[in-house]
KEBATOR-570773 format. One record per residue: residue number from 1; x, y, z of N, C-alpha, C in turn. Coordinates in steps of 0.2 Angstrom, whole numbers, plus 5000, padded with zeros to 4 digits. Example, Ala and Ser with C-alpha at 12.3 -4.5 7.8 and 13.67 -1.06 7.14 Angstrom:
# KEBATOR-570773
{pt 1; {5066; 4972; 5039}; {5062; 4978; 5039}; {5066; 4984; 5039}}
{pt 2; {5064; 4989; 5035}; {5068; 4995; 5036}; {5064; 5000; 5039}}
***
This chain:
# KEBATOR-570773
{pt 1; {5004; 4994; 4997}; {5000; 5000; 5000}; {5003; 5005; 5001}}
{pt 2; {5004; 5015; 4997}; {5006; 5018; 4995}; {5004; 5023; 5002}}
{pt 3; {5010; 5026; 5001}; {5007; 5029; 5010}; {5011; 5038; 5004}}
{pt 4; {5008; 5042; 5006}; {5009; 5049; 5009}; {5014; 5050; 5011}}
{pt 5; {5019; 5051; 5009}; {5028; 5056; 5010}; {5027; 5064; 5010}}
{pt 6; {5034; 5066; 5014}; {5034; 5073; 5011}; {5043; 5070; 5008}}
{pt 7; {5044; 5075; 5003}; {5049; 5073; 4998}; {5052; 5078; 4999}}
{pt 8; {5061; 5081; 4999}; {5062; 5085; 4996}; {5066; 5084; 4992}}
{pt 9; {5065; 5089; 4988}; {5070; 5088; 4984}; {5070; 5097; 4978}}
{pt 10; {5080; 5093; 4976}; {5080; 5101; 4973}; {5081; 5105; 4965}}
{pt 11; {5072; 5108; 4966}; {5076; 5108; 4958}; {5081; 5112; 4956}}
{pt 12; {5083; 5112; 4951}; {5085; 5109; 4941}; {5081; 5117; 4939}}
{pt 13; {5084; 5124; 4935}; {5084; 5125; 4931}; {5088; 5129; 4926}}
{pt 14; {5091; 5122; 4923}; {5097; 5126; 4919}; {5099; 5131; 4912}}
{pt 15; {5091; 5133; 4910}; {5090; 5136; 4908}; {5093; 5149; 4911}}
{pt 16; {5091; 5144; 4919}; {5097; 5149; 4925}; {5106; 5150; 4921}}
{pt 17; {5106; 5143; 4925}; {5112; 5141; 4927}; {5116; 5144; 4925}}
{pt 18; {5124; 5150; 4924}; {5127; 5148; 4922}; {5135; 5150; 4924}}
{pt 19; {5138; 5141; 4929}; {5141; 5138; 4932}; {5147; 5144; 4934}}
{pt 20; {5143; 5147; 4938}; {5148; 5151; 4943}; {5150; 5146; 4950}}
{pt 21; {5148; 5141; 4950}; {5147; 5134; 4957}; {5151; 5137; 4965}}
{pt 22; {5144; 5143; 4963}; {5145; 5143; 4972}; {5141; 5141; 4975}}
{pt 23; {5137; 5133; 4972}; {5137; 5128; 4975}; {5139; 5125; 4977}}
{pt 24; {5143; 5121; 4972}; {5149; 5117; 4973}; {5152; 5121; 4979}}
{pt 25; {5155; 5125; 4979}; {5158; 5130; 4988}; {5157; 5131; 4990}}
{pt 26; {5150; 5128; 4994}; {5146; 5130; 4999}; {5145; 5125; 5002}}
{pt 27; {5144; 5120; 4998}; {5139; 5113; 5000}; {5150; 5109; 5001}}
{pt 28; {5155; 5110; 4998}; {5158; 5107; 5003}; {5161; 5109; 5009}}
{pt 29; {5161; 5119; 5008}; {5163; 5120; 5013}; {5158; 5116; 5019}}
{pt 30; {5151; 5119; 5018}; {5145; 5118; 5022}; {5150; 5111; 5031}}
{pt 31; {5150; 5103; 5024}; {5154; 5100; 5026}; {5161; 5095; 5027}}
{pt 32; {5165; 5101; 5027}; {5169; 5098; 5029}; {5170; 5102; 5035}}
{pt 33; {5176; 5096; 5037}; {5178; 5096; 5044}; {5182; 5099; 5047}}
{pt 34; {5185; 5105; 5053}; {5177; 5108; 5055}; {5173; 5111; 5050}}
{pt 35; {5169; 5114; 5052}; {5161; 5114; 5047}; {5166; 5120; 5041}}
{pt 36; {5165; 5123; 5035}; {5168; 5131; 5034}; {5174; 5129; 5035}}
{pt 37; {5179; 5123; 5033}; {5188; 5125; 5039}; {5190; 5129; 5029}}
{pt 38; {5187; 5122; 5026}; {5190; 5125; 5016}; {5186; 5120; 5013}}
{pt 39; {5187; 5124; 5009}; {5184; 5122; 5002}; {5185; 5117; 4999}}
{pt 40; {5184; 5114; 4996}; {5185; 5106; 4991}; {5181; 5103; 4987}}
{pt 41; {5178; 5108; 4983}; {5176; 5105; 4981}; {5171; 5099; 4977}}
{pt 42; {5180; 5093; 4979}; {5179; 5085; 4978}; {5172; 5082; 4984}}
{pt 43; {5174; 5087; 4989}; {5168; 5083; 4992}; {5162; 5085; 4991}}
{pt 44; {5160; 5090; 4988}; {5156; 5093; 4990}; {5149; 5089; 4984}}
{pt 45; {5143; 5088; 4986}; {5138; 5084; 4986}; {5132; 5088; 4979}}
{pt 46; {5134; 5093; 4976}; {5130; 5096; 4971}; {5139; 5095; 4965}}
{pt 47; {5136; 5094; 4959}; {5141; 5097; 4952}; {5140; 5099; 4949}}
{pt 48; {5144; 5104; 4944}; {5139; 5109; 4938}; {5145; 5106; 4935}}
{pt 49; {5141; 5103; 4931}; {5144; 5099; 4926}; {5143; 5108; 4916}}
{pt 50; {5146; 5104; 4912}; {5145; 5112; 4907}; {5148; 5104; 4903}}
{pt 51; {5145; 5109; 4896}; {5144; 5104; 4889}; {5144; 5111; 4887}}
{pt 52; {5152; 5110; 4881}; {5154; 5114; 4880}; {5151; 5117; 4873}}
{pt 53; {5153; 5114; 4869}; {5149; 5112; 4864}; {5141; 5117; 4866}}
{pt 54; {5139; 5112; 4869}; {5133; 5119; 4867}; {5130; 5123; 4876}}
{pt 55; {5137; 5126; 4874}; {5141; 5130; 4882}; {5135; 5133; 4884}}
{pt 56; {5132; 5124; 4890}; {5125; 5122; 4896}; {5128; 5122; 4903}}
{pt 57; {5131; 5122; 4905}; {5129; 5122; 4913}; {5123; 5119; 4917}}
{pt 58; {5122; 5112; 4922}; {5118; 5108; 4923}; {5122; 5108; 4929}}
{pt 59; {5120; 5108; 4936}; {5123; 5108; 4945}; {5118; 5100; 4942}}
{pt 60; {5120; 5092; 4946}; {5117; 5087; 4948}; {5120; 5087; 4955}}
{pt 61; {5111; 5085; 4957}; {5116; 5083; 4967}; {5116; 5079; 4967}}
{pt 62; {5121; 5075; 4972}; {5119; 5068; 4973}; {5116; 5063; 4973}}
{pt 63; {5111; 5061; 4975}; {5107; 5054; 4975}; {5106; 5046; 4979}}
{pt 64; {5103; 5043; 4976}; {5105; 5039; 4982}; {5108; 5037; 4978}}
{pt 65; {5110; 5028; 4983}; {5119; 5024; 4982}; {5116; 5019; 4979}}
{pt 66; {5118; 5015; 4973}; {5118; 5012; 4968}; {5125; 5004; 4968}}
{pt 67; {5121; 4999; 4969}; {5128; 4993; 4968}; {5128; 4994; 4961}}
{pt 68; {5127; 4996; 4959}; {5128; 4990; 4948}; {5127; 4998; 4945}}
{pt 69; {5131; 5000; 4938}; {5132; 5001; 4932}; {5124; 5001; 4932}}
{pt 70; {5120; 5007; 4933}; {5112; 5004; 4930}; {5113; 5003; 4919}}
{pt 71; {5107; 4998; 4918}; {5108; 4998; 4912}; {5101; 5002; 4907}}
{pt 72; {5102; 5007; 4907}; {5098; 5016; 4904}; {5102; 5017; 4902}}
{pt 73; {5101; 5019; 4896}; {5106; 5025; 4890}; {5099; 5027; 4890}}
{pt 74; {5093; 5032; 4893}; {5093; 5035; 4888}; {5093; 5047; 4884}}
{pt 75; {5089; 5043; 4882}; {5091; 5054; 4882}; {5090; 5055; 4883}}
{pt 76; {5093; 5062; 4886}; {5086; 5068; 4884}; {5085; 5076; 4879}}
{pt 77; {5081; 5075; 4881}; {5080; 5082; 4872}; {5078; 5086; 4876}}
{pt 78; {5082; 5092; 4876}; {5080; 5101; 4878}; {5083; 5106; 4877}}
{pt 79; {5077; 5108; 4873}; {5080; 5115; 4869}; {5082; 5112; 4861}}
{pt 80; {5077; 5107; 4858}; {5082; 5104; 4853}; {5086; 5100; 4853}}
{pt 81; {5089; 5099; 4862}; {5096; 5097; 4863}; {5097; 5091; 4863}}
{pt 82; {5100; 5085; 4861}; {5101; 5079; 4865}; {5106; 5078; 4871}}
{pt 83; {5105; 5075; 4874}; {5105; 5074; 4881}; {5110; 5067; 4885}}
{pt 84; {5112; 5065; 4887}; {5114; 5055; 4886}; {5113; 5058; 4894}}
{pt 85; {5106; 5053; 4897}; {5105; 5050; 4905}; {5110; 5050; 4907}}
{pt 86; {5114; 5051; 4909}; {5122; 5048; 4913}; {5124; 5055; 4917}}
{pt 87; {5122; 5063; 4913}; {5124; 5069; 4913}; {5121; 5069; 4917}}
{pt 88; {5116; 5068; 4917}; {5107; 5069; 4923}; {5108; 5062; 4930}}
{pt 89; {5112; 5059; 4929}; {5111; 5054; 4932}; {5115; 5058; 4940}}
{pt 90; {5109; 5056; 4950}; {5112; 5057; 4954}; {5113; 5050; 4956}}
{pt 91; {5115; 5046; 4954}; {5116; 5039; 4957}; {5123; 5042; 4962}}
{pt 92; {5123; 5037; 4965}; {5132; 5039; 4972}; {5133; 5033; 4968}}
{pt 93; {5140; 5034; 4967}; {5144; 5024; 4970}; {5144; 5019; 4962}}
{pt 94; {5143; 5025; 4957}; {5142; 5020; 4952}; {5146; 5017; 4948}}
{pt 95; {5151; 5013; 4950}; {5153; 5010; 4945}; {5159; 5014; 4937}}
{pt 96; {5154; 5018; 4935}; {5155; 5018; 4926}; {5157; 5027; 4927}}
{pt 97; {5158; 5030; 4935}; {5160; 5037; 4936}; {5163; 5036; 4943}}
{pt 98; {5167; 5043; 4944}; {5169; 5043; 4952}; {5167; 5050; 4951}}
{pt 99; {5158; 5049; 4952}; {5156; 5055; 4957}; {5154; 5054; 4959}}
{pt 100; {5155; 5060; 4965}; {5152; 5057; 4972}; {5153; 5053; 4975}}
{pt 101; {5162; 5055; 4976}; {5163; 5049; 4981}; {5169; 5053; 4983}}
{pt 102; {5169; 5052; 4991}; {5175; 5056; 4996}; {5181; 5055; 4994}}
{pt 103; {5186; 5060; 4991}; {5192; 5058; 4987}; {5197; 5054; 4995}}
{pt 104; {5194; 5054; 5001}; {5199; 5050; 5004}; {5200; 5043; 5002}}
{pt 105; {5192; 5044; 5004}; {5190; 5033; 5008}; {5186; 5033; 4998}}
{pt 106; {5186; 5035; 4998}; {5181; 5031; 4993}; {5174; 5031; 4993}}
{pt 107; {5174; 5034; 4999}; {5164; 5029; 5001}; {5163; 5036; 4996}}
{pt 108; {5154; 5034; 4997}; {5149; 5035; 4992}; {5149; 5043; 4996}}
{pt 109; {5143; 5049; 4991}; {5144; 5055; 4994}; {5136; 5051; 4994}}
{pt 110; {5130; 5057; 4998}; {5122; 5062; 4997}; {5121; 5069; 4999}}
{pt 111; {5118; 5068; 4995}; {5117; 5073; 4997}; {5109; 5074; 5003}}
{pt 112; {5113; 5075; 5010}; {5104; 5077; 5016}; {5104; 5083; 5014}}
{pt 113; {5104; 5088; 5008}; {5098; 5093; 5012}; {5104; 5099; 5016}}
{pt 114; {5110; 5095; 5018}; {5110; 5100; 5023}; {5105; 5099; 5032}}
{pt 115; {5104; 5096; 5032}; {5100; 5092; 5038}; {5101; 5095; 5042}}
{pt 116; {5107; 5098; 5043}; {5110; 5101; 5052}; {5107; 5110; 5051}}
{pt 117; {5104; 5110; 5047}; {5101; 5117; 5047}; {5094; 5118; 5050}}
{pt 118; {5091; 5125; 5051}; {5086; 5126; 5057}; {5083; 5121; 5053}}
{pt 119; {5076; 5121; 5051}; {5070; 5121; 5045}; {5066; 5121; 5044}}
{pt 120; {5067; 5129; 5043}; {5065; 5137; 5040}; {5069; 5134; 5034}}
{pt 121; {5073; 5137; 5036}; {5080; 5136; 5025}; {5082; 5131; 5024}}
{pt 122; {5083; 5133; 5019}; {5084; 5128; 5012}; {5091; 5128; 5013}}
{pt 123; {5093; 5122; 5009}; {5098; 5118; 5006}; {5106; 5123; 5007}}
{pt 124; {5113; 5124; 5009}; {5115; 5130; 5006}; {5116; 5130; 5002}}
{pt 125; {5115; 5126; 4994}; {5119; 5125; 4986}; {5114; 5134; 4987}}
{pt 126; {5104; 5130; 4988}; {5102; 5136; 4986}; {5100; 5140; 4989}}
{pt 127; {5105; 5144; 4993}; {5101; 5150; 4999}; {5108; 5156; 4993}}
{pt 128; {5114; 5150; 4989}; {5121; 5154; 4987}; {5117; 5155; 4984}}
{pt 129; {5116; 5154; 4981}; {5112; 5154; 4972}; {5110; 5157; 4967}}
{pt 130; {5117; 5165; 4967}; {5114; 5171; 4963}; {5109; 5169; 4960}}
{pt 131; {5105; 5165; 4952}; {5098; 5169; 4951}; {5094; 5164; 4951}}
{pt 132; {5097; 5157; 4960}; {5088; 5155; 4958}; {5090; 5152; 4954}}
{pt 133; {5094; 5147; 4950}; {5093; 5142; 4950}; {5094; 5133; 4949}}
{pt 134; {5094; 5136; 4957}; {5091; 5129; 4961}; {5083; 5131; 4967}}
{pt 135; {5080; 5130; 4969}; {5072; 5130; 4972}; {5075; 5124; 4973}}
{pt 136; {5071; 5124; 4980}; {5073; 5120; 4987}; {5063; 5118; 4985}}
{pt 137; {5061; 5112; 4987}; {5054; 5111; 4986}; {5055; 5106; 4991}}
{pt 138; {5047; 5102; 4995}; {5046; 5098; 5000}; {5038; 5099; 4995}}
{pt 139; {5037; 5090; 4997}; {5029; 5089; 4993}; {5030; 5084; 4995}}
{pt 140; {5025; 5082; 4995}; {5021; 5076; 4999}; {5021; 5070; 4992}}
{pt 141; {5021; 5066; 4991}; {5019; 5062; 4983}; {5019; 5055; 4988}}
{pt 142; {5015; 5051; 4987}; {5015; 5044; 4987}; {5019; 5039; 4987}}
{pt 143; {5021; 5033; 4991}; {5030; 5033; 4990}; {5026; 5025; 4992}}
{pt 144; {5027; 5019; 4990}; {5028; 5014; 4990}; {5033; 5015; 4997}}
{pt 145; {5035; 5008; 5001}; {5036; 5008; 5009}; {5044; 5002; 5006}}
{pt 146; {5049; 5006; 5011}; {5056; 5006; 5005}; {5060; 5000; 5011}}
{pt 147; {5063; 4995; 5011}; {5065; 4993; 5017}; {5071; 4997; 5019}}
{pt 148; {5074; 5002; 5025}; {5079; 5004; 5030}; {5086; 5004; 5023}}
{pt 149; {5090; 5006; 5022}; {5096; 5001; 5022}; {5101; 5009; 5029}}
{pt 150; {5104; 5010; 5032}; {5109; 5014; 5037}; {5113; 5014; 5030}}
{pt 151; {5119; 5018; 5034}; {5122; 5021; 5030}; {5130; 5018; 5030}}
{pt 152; {5130; 5016; 5038}; {5135; 5010; 5040}; {5134; 5002; 5034}}
{pt 153; {5130; 5001; 5033}; {5130; 4996; 5030}; {5129; 4997; 5022}}
{pt 154; {5128; 5002; 5022}; {5128; 5006; 5012}; {5134; 5005; 5012}}
{pt 155; {5137; 5008; 5017}; {5147; 5009; 5015}; {5150; 5004; 5019}}
{pt 156; {5149; 4998; 5021}; {5151; 4991; 5019}; {5151; 4989; 5016}}
{pt 157; {5144; 4986; 5013}; {5143; 4985; 5006}; {5149; 4988; 5000}}
{pt 158; {5149; 4992; 5002}; {5153; 4996; 4997}; {5159; 4998; 4996}}
{pt 159; {5163; 4993; 5004}; {5167; 4992; 5003}; {5173; 4985; 5004}}
{pt 160; {5165; 4982; 5005}; {5165; 4975; 5004}; {5167; 4975; 4996}}
{pt 161; {5162; 4975; 4990}; {5160; 4973; 4983}; {5166; 4978; 4981}}
{pt 162; {5171; 4981; 4985}; {5178; 4985; 4980}; {5184; 4982; 4984}}
{pt 163; {5183; 4980; 4991}; {5191; 4977; 4995}; {5189; 4969; 4997}}
{pt 164; {5184; 4967; 4997}; {5183; 4958; 5002}; {5182; 4958; 5009}}
{pt 165; {5178; 4955; 5009}; {5176; 4954; 5020}; {5182; 4953; 5022}}
{pt 166; {5188; 4947; 5017}; {5195; 4949; 5018}; {5199; 4954; 5024}}
{pt 167; {5199; 4958; 5018}; {5203; 4966; 5020}; {5201; 4972; 5024}}
{pt 168; {5191; 4971; 5027}; {5189; 4973; 5028}; {5190; 4970; 5036}}
{pt 169; {5190; 4965; 5040}; {5188; 4965; 5044}; {5196; 4961; 5047}}
{pt 170; {5201; 4962; 5042}; {5211; 4961; 5044}; {5209; 4968; 5045}}
{pt 171; {5209; 4975; 5042}; {5209; 4982; 5044}; {5206; 4982; 5051}}
{pt 172; {5196; 4981; 5050}; {5195; 4984; 5059}; {5198; 4978; 5064}}
{pt 173; {5207; 4976; 5066}; {5206; 4970; 5068}; {5211; 4973; 5070}}
{pt 174; {5216; 4978; 5066}; {5223; 4983; 5066}; {5220; 4985; 5068}}
{pt 175; {5216; 4991; 5065}; {5213; 5000; 5071}; {5210; 4998; 5077}}
{pt 176; {5208; 4994; 5077}; {5204; 4987; 5083}; {5211; 4989; 5088}}
{pt 177; {5218; 4986; 5085}; {5219; 4986; 5090}; {5228; 4989; 5091}}
{pt 178; {5224; 4997; 5088}; {5231; 5001; 5085}; {5228; 5004; 5094}}
{pt 179; {5221; 5004; 5090}; {5217; 5006; 5099}; {5219; 5006; 5103}}
{pt 180; {5219; 5001; 5105}; {5220; 4997; 5112}; {5224; 5002; 5115}}
{pt 181; {5230; 5001; 5112}; {5239; 5003; 5112}; {5239; 5012; 5112}}
{pt 182; {5235; 5014; 5108}; {5234; 5021; 5110}; {5229; 5023; 5119}}
{pt 183; {5225; 5020; 5119}; {5221; 5019; 5127}; {5227; 5015; 5133}}
{pt 184; {5232; 5013; 5135}; {5236; 5010; 5136}; {5243; 5017; 5138}}
***
């Protein structure tokens, strides 16, 4: 049975975006450790793509995790111009590209809509967009209930697929032993 759920989305108007990348800078600073400590666009949960042949900029924010490469290669037509589906894909950890991966750990990044913000505030990328190419919306949609997968499980699954369970367990044991030695 479908239930109504509040869905948070960032709507992108590619006709307005001029590629300033303020959204990327703000997002990476917000998610830095310490917060606002550094700007590193590689850690941003939003990326601005540029199509040089059409001189078109379009922001894409990180979406759900995917275990495998998708089979769809649909084409989109916008203002009589054809685009590949991958350009607009929000899936994290896609094996066919390195977009939306934490640069050090290679773990998938996902847009959290700046969860730590005040409830009435828009995500930071939307706030800093100088021309309102990004618009935050909360709307009610009918959703099929999906099983919840926590972040740790998703991250471990990704690492297991990449390195294998033996390597993960070996590394966890080494880290545990090192922490015990530090405590002494």
